[in-house]
Structure formats: C-alpha cells, structure tokens
C-alpha positions as CSV (number, residue, x, y, z in Angstrom):
1,X,61.3,61.8,-25.8
2,X,59.0,59.5,-27.6
3,X,58.5,61.9,-30.6
4,X,61.8,63.1,-30.6
5,X,62.8,59.3,-31.3
6,X,59.7,58.6,-33.5
7,X,61.1,61.7,-35.7
8,X,64.6,60.9,-36.1
9,X,63.6,57.0,-36.9
10,X,60.9,58.2,-39.4
11,X,63.7,60.3,-40.9
12,X,66.2,57.4,-41.4
13,X,63.3,55.5,-42.7
14,X,62.3,57.6,-45.0
15,X,65.7,58.5,-46.9
16,X,66.2,54.6,-47.0
17,X,63.4,53.3,-47.6
18,X,60.2,55.6,-48.5
19,X,62.1,58.5,-51.0
20,X,65.1,56.2,-52.5
21,X,65.7,59.2,-55.0
22,X,66.8,61.1,-51.8
23,X,69.9,58.8,-51.5
24,X,71.4,60.1,-54.8
25,X,70.8,63.7,-54.2
26,X,70.7,66.3,-51.4
27,X,66.8,66.2,-51.1
28,X,66.0,66.1,-47.4
29,X,69.4,66.5,-46.3
30,X,69.5,70.5,-45.3
31,X,69.2,72.1,-42.1
32,X,65.8,73.6,-43.5
33,X,64.7,70.0,-45.1
34,X,65.6,68.8,-41.3
35,X,63.3,71.5,-39.8
36,X,60.6,71.0,-42.5
37,X,60.2,67.4,-41.2
38,X,60.2,67.7,-37.9
39,X,57.4,70.9,-38.7
40,X,55.7,68.4,-40.5
41,X,55.8,65.8,-37.6
42,X,54.5,68.9,-35.3
43,X,51.3,69.1,-37.3
44,X,50.4,65.1,-37.6
45,X,50.8,65.1,-33.9
46,X,48.5,68.0,-33.5
47,X,46.2,66.6,-36.1
48,X,46.0,63.2,-34.1
49,X,45.3,64.7,-30.8
50,X,42.6,67.5,-32.0
51,X,41.3,63.9,-34.1
52,X,41.1,62.0,-30.8
53,X,40.0,64.6,-28.7
54,X,36.8,65.6,-31.2
55,X,36.4,61.8,-31.9
56,X,36.3,60.8,-28.5
57,X,35.5,63.7,-26.2
58,X,32.9,65.5,-28.7
59,X,31.6,62.6,-30.6
60,X,31.6,60.0,-28.2
61,X,33.0,57.6,-30.5
62,X,35.4,54.5,-28.8
63,X,38.7,55.8,-28.4
64,X,40.5,52.5,-30.6
65,X,38.1,53.6,-33.4
66,X,38.8,57.0,-33.4
67,X,42.8,56.1,-33.0
68,X,43.0,53.7,-36.0
69,X,40.9,56.2,-37.9
70,X,43.7,59.0,-36.8
71,X,46.3,57.0,-37.7
72,X,45.7,56.7,-41.3
73,X,44.9,60.5,-41.0
74,X,48.5,61.6,-40.0
75,X,50.1,58.7,-42.0
76,X,48.9,60.2,-45.4
77,X,49.1,63.5,-44.4
78,X,53.1,63.0,-43.1
79,X,53.7,60.8,-46.7
80,X,52.0,63.7,-49.2
81,X,53.1,66.6,-46.9
82,X,57.0,65.2,-47.0
83,X,56.7,64.4,-50.8
84,X,56.0,67.7,-51.9
85,X,57.3,69.7,-49.7
86,X,60.9,68.3,-49.0
87,X,61.4,65.1,-51.0
88,X,60.1,66.5,-54.6
89,X,62.7,66.2,-57.4
90,X,61.3,69.5,-58.9
91,X,62.6,71.4,-55.5
92,X,65.9,69.6,-56.7
93,X,66.2,71.0,-60.2
94,X,64.8,74.2,-59.1
95,X,67.7,74.9,-56.3
96,X,70.3,73.7,-58.5
97,X,69.3,75.9,-61.6
98,X,69.5,78.6,-59.4
99,X,72.7,77.6,-57.8
100,X,74.1,77.3,-61.3
101,X,72.5,80.9,-62.0
102,X,74.5,82.6,-59.3
103,X,77.4,80.6,-60.4
104,X,77.3,82.4,-63.7
105,X,76.7,85.6,-61.9
C-alpha cells in the first residue's frame, strides 16, 4: 500500500512541479504513460531491493550507508527514465505528426 501511495504522490508531483511542460501538453496523461510510470517505479523498487541486498548481505556495508547510496541511484533512475520515456517533448511532437498524418488519410 505504501508503494502505491508513493507512486500516486510521485505522479502528481511530477506533473505539477518536476515536468512543468506536461501541464500544457498531453505528456504523461495517457493510460500507457501512467502504466509506464508505474513500471519505472517498480524497476526502481527492484534496484532498491537488489542494491540493499548486495550492499548489506554480500558486501557487508552498513545498511544506512547503502541506503543513502541506493536512494540516490534510484532517484536518478526514476528521473532519467521518466524524462526520456514519458515526459519527452519529442515524443509529443512525434505523436502529433503521426496523428496529423492519420487524419490526412
């Protein structure tokens, strides 16, 4: 339940504060974009769990140190993946071009 609440909060914050151009476009608002947003979050959760396991259990590093490092890695992963795959203005332009070409046919 906590992960779901975090994803919903993160989605709202991304639309309103991080990717400001998304408010003026349809970026991030389709069902496919929302599913991709969740999938990126799930991958981030996997990176977190795997990183914690490797750092603490295998390498024997203090869990607090590992958590800080992994949190930074996951934050960068989430931002870059969402910027490139969901909130990329060139994706919007490509979609508009495709829609315009389909209307002409």
